[in-house]
N, C-alpha and C positions, 0 to 999 in steps of 0.2 A: 282722733283715730283709735286711741287705746280703748276708749269706752265702747266703741262699736265692736272691736275685736273681743272684748270681754263679754259683751252680750251674746255674740255668736258662740263663743266657747262655752258659756253657761248653758245655752240651749243644747249644744252637742252633749255636754256632760250629763245634763238632766235626761236627755234621750237615752243615753247608755244606761243610766241608773234605772230608768223605768223599764227598759228592755230586760235587764238582768233580774230586776225584782219580779216582773210579771212572768218570766219564763222559768223561774226557780220553782221546782216541784218537790224539793226534798224536805221542806219545812212543814208541810201539812198534806193531808189526803186531798186529791183533786176530784172534782165532779166530772162525770163523763157524758152527761146528757142534760138537755133542757127540759124542764118539767113545767109546762104552762099552768098559770094560775096558782102554783104552789109558792110558798115563801122562798125567795131567792136570797141566799146568803153570800156575802163576799168572802174573800180568803181569810179574813179575821173572824168569820162566823157571825157577822152582824148583818141584819137585813139591808139589802141594797136600797139606797135612798136617792133615786134618780128618776123622777116621774115625768111623763109627758115629753120625753126628750128625743135624742137621736144618737146614732153611732157613726163615727167616721173611722177611716183607716189611714194610718200614717207610719211609714218606715217600719212595717211589720207588726204594728200594734193597733188594736182597736181601742177607741176611746168612747165611752158611754157618758153622755151629759144628760142631766135631768134636773127637775125641780127638787130642791132639798126641802122636805117637810119637817116642821118642828114637832117633835113628839109631845102629845098632850093637848095640842091645839086643833080646832076644827077650821074648815075653810072660812066660816063666818068670823072666826077669831083670828084670821090672818096667819095661817100656818106656813106661809112661804118664808123660807130663810135665805134663799139665794139659789145658786146653781152648783151642783155637786158633780164630780167626775170620777169615773172608774176606768181602769185599763186592763186589757186582756190580750193574750196571744191566740186564744181559741174560741172566743165568744161564749164560753161557758163559765170559766173561772175568772173572777174579777177582783182586782186589787184597788183599794181606795186611794185616790189621788188628792182627796181633799176638796175644799171649796174653791170654785173658780170665780164666783161673784157672791158677795155677802150683802144682805139687806140690813145693814147696821149703821148707815150714815145718819147725820143730823136730820131732823124733820124738815128742814128747809131744802133738802136735796131730794133728787128723784128716787134713789135707791135707799129708802129708809124703811124701818119696820112699819107694817100695815099698808105698804104698797103691795101689789101683786105682780109677780114675774112668772109668766106661764110659758110652757112649750118651747124651751130653748133649742135652737138649732145652730150648729157650727159648720162653717164652710172654709176651706183653705183657698186663699187667693195666691195663685202661682206668680202673678205679676208683682205683688207687694211682699210676697213671702210672709204673709201674716194670716192667722186664724181669726175669723170674724164670727162673733156670736150675735144671734138675734133672739129676742124674746118679747112676748106680748106683755105690755106694761100698763097697769092701771095705777095711777098716782094715789098716794095716801089721801084719804078723806074726800076723794072725787067720785066715788062709786064706779060703776062699770059702763056708763054711757059713752065715754071717750076712751078709746084703746090706742095706745101708742105702740110703736115698735122700738124697743131699746136695743142699742148697738154697743158692743164691747169688742176689743181685739187683743191679741196676744202674739208674741213671736214664737211660742211653742204650744203644742196641743194640750199640755197639762198645766197651762197658765203660768203666772196669774193673768187673768183677763182684766183689762182696764176699760172702765165704762167711758164711752165717747159722747153719746148724745141720744136723743130720741127723735122719731119722726112720725107723722101721721100718714099712713098709707092709703091707697085707694082713691086719691084725690077727693077725700072726704074730710070735713072738719071734725068728724067723730072717729075717723081712723078705720082700722080693720081689726077683726077678731082672729080666729084660728088661722094658721098660715103654714105654708111650706116654702122652703128655699130650695130651688132646683138649679143646679149648674149644668148647662148644656155642654155638648162636646167641644165647642169652641171657647169655653171658659166663661161665657156670658151667664150671669146669675139673674134668676127671675124670682119674684115674690108673688106667690099664689096666696090669695086670702079671701075671706068673706068680708065684704064691705059693710060698714055701719053707716046709717041705719038701713033697713030694707033687706040686708043679707044677700045681696047679689054676689056672685062669685067672680072675682076679677084677677088679672095678672098684670104685673108691671115689671119693666126691666130695671135692673140696678146699675149704678155707675160702675166703671171699670175697677174702682177701688172697693166696691161692694158696700160702701158706707151709707149711701143714700139712693133713693129711687131716681131714675133718669126719665123724665117725660111723663106722659099720661098712662094711667092704667086702663086696660080694656076689659070689657066683660067677656068671660069665657063662654062663647055660644055653645049651648047644649048641656052645660053643667047646671043641674037643678039648683034653684034658689034655696037658701038655708042649708047648703052643703058645708059641713065643718070637718075639722080634724084631717086635713088633706095630707097625703104623702104621694110624691110623684117620682117616677123613674122613666127611663127611656130604654126601649129594647127593640132591636131590629128596625130602627128608624121611626118607631111610633112611641108616643107619650102615653103612659098608663098612670091613672090616678086611683088611689084607694082613699075612701073618705067615709064620713058618717052623716046622719041627719042631725037635726038640732033639737035637743031635749034636755038641756041643762046638764046636770051631773048624771042623770039617768041614762042607761044604755039604750040604743036603738039599733035598727038594722043597718049594716054596712052598705055602702054603695060603691060602684066602680065605673070608670069612664076611660075611653081611649081616644086618641086624636093623632092626625098626621102633622099637626102644627101646634105650637105652644098656644096660640090664640083660638084654636078650634077650626072648624066645628068639632066639638066633643060628642062622642056617642056613648049613651048609657049602656053599660054591660051588666047591670043588675047587682044583686048581692053576691059577692064571691065566696062567702063563708058557708060551711056545711058541717054537720055533726053536732054533738052535744058536749058541753063542759060538764063532766060528772060531779065536779065540786059544788056547783050551784044549780045544775040542771038546766042551764040556759043554752039555747042554740042560735041559729042564724038570725032569728027575729030580734034578738038582743045582742048579737055579736059576741056570744059566749059571756056576756056581762062586761065586755070591754069596749074601748073606743080607740080607733087607729091614731097613730101619731107619727110613724116613720116606716120606711122600708130600707133595710140594710142590704147592701151588696156584699156578698161573701167573696173575698179575694181568692184567686187561684182555682175557682170552680166555675164551669160554664153555666149560665142561666141560673145562678144560685142567689136567691134573695130571701130575706126573712121579714115578715110583716110584724111590726111592733104594735101592740095594743096595751092600754092601761085599764086596770079595773079601778075605777074611781070610788073612793069612800070619803065623801065630803065631811062626815062627822068625825072620822078618824083618818085623815089623809096620810099620816105616817105609815098606816097599815095598808095603803093602796097597793094593788098587786100588778103583776106583769104577765102578759100573754105574748109569747113569741112563737110564731108558726112559719114553716116553710111555704113559700109561694110556688104554686104550679101554674104552668102556662098552657093555654089552649088558643093558639094564634095570638091575637092582641087582647084576649081575655085572661084574667087571672082567676085562680081557684085557691081557696085557703081552707082546707079541711082540718077539723080538729084532730089533734094527736095528744094522748095522755103524756107521752114521753118520746123524745127523739134526739138525734144527734146529727152532725154534719154529713154522715154517710147517707142521709136522705137525698143529698145532691150527688148526682153521678158525674 
């Protein structure tokens, strides 16, 4: 009994520490706006290292999880170092919370150097009171033909996360690629993903504990094959998806879909992006040079969502950038116009 009490007290105390640390504004000047595609520094003035990730909100604090890239290594040379986390009270100023998962285990284990762990997503399970992390996992020395989903969990949002196991999604012996984890209003968690091989887009229901799929995956009728980098939200009873095409590390045109049911039929709503990124001169045909990975819900504001994109630089992934833009709604369609600089006042 005392061990359980200690663990709960530890989580509470850590939460208080994070809250005080994140909300303190006396130690350094704070930023007041988001500047898409520009170098984003944390509170210690170091480049944020959290690529392909997600942002969740818990007890007044946002947590940004993403791939930690090792400086000086390329994607070919296995730049993945694990999963990094940052915390913020305003979505603009971020404080380093350290590594949540490290790829430093012996070569006989899954999470060893030269494996690849991509696109981490974290979901809170109210029933188990645990945070569950998912990431695309390619095992060391096995290439990219078979893609697993790695699963880790933690009692607190700032970790540490303990690796549990891996599974093959999509009812396929080769697993699934890019994915989104979507929690519906009733707490049911769904795994949207592109199935290997063939790249059909599918969805499967997860168990109540979120640790494994439950039953068969179904093809999402209406979602174009080779749809990657999905992000899913629900608004006014309809499901909305932001995604990309399939072109490796190179950017392509974004795509979007909407549906009245998780399983479809999904309706294509075209490319939601508009405008030009002045830093690289790229517009909608290349999604400003980025690729989607998540849509953030902004707490305390109505219909306030932020689309997260990554600018991938496979030769120098440590230098990969971020594009965050406010999402606008036109019925069940989304629009994501370029903005050189913006803040949360963009949401009324």
